[in-house]
N, C-alpha and C positions, 0 to 999 in steps of 0.2 A: 458571365463570359460564355462565349460560344466556341467550343473546340480549341481551347487554349489551356495548356497545363504548364504551370511554372514551378520551378524548384530552385532553391538556393543552397549551394554548398560553399561555405566560407564566403568569399566575395564574388563567386561566379553564379550568375543567373542563367538558368537553362530554360528555354521555352520550347514546348513540343506542340506541333499542329499537325493534324491528320489532313494531308492535302487531297485526300480522296473524298472528303465531305463537302457538302454544299448546303447553304442556308437560304437559298433563293436570291432574287435579284436585289441590287442596291436600290436606294430610293429613286435614283435617276433611271434605273433600268439598263445602264450601259455595262455593268459588271455583275458577276456572281460572287456573293460573299462566301468565303471559305472559313474564315475565323475572325473573331473580334473580341476585344475586351469590353466593347460597348462603352467607350469613354476611358478616362484615366482611372486606374485602379492601383491600390497599394501592392507593392511586392511583399510576399509573405515575410513577416518578422523583420521588415526593413522600413526606413523612412522614405525611400525612393518610390516613385510612381511610374507606371508605364501605360501607354496608350498604343494599341496594336490593331491594325486592320490588314487582313490578308484577303486578296480578291483576284479574280481572273477576268479577262475580257469575255464578253458574252459571245 
């Protein structure tokens, strides 16, 4: 994962992303990647999965 921090308290999932970071352009070059789980990943200690992409226009 890039720039994604997840935590679970009870049944509440909290996701933290630092919006000041950048990881370069997307594959098409139209956007700048800010954070990504890089596909679907398991939520810590849970059966659910999450897929997250955060980006901004170039």
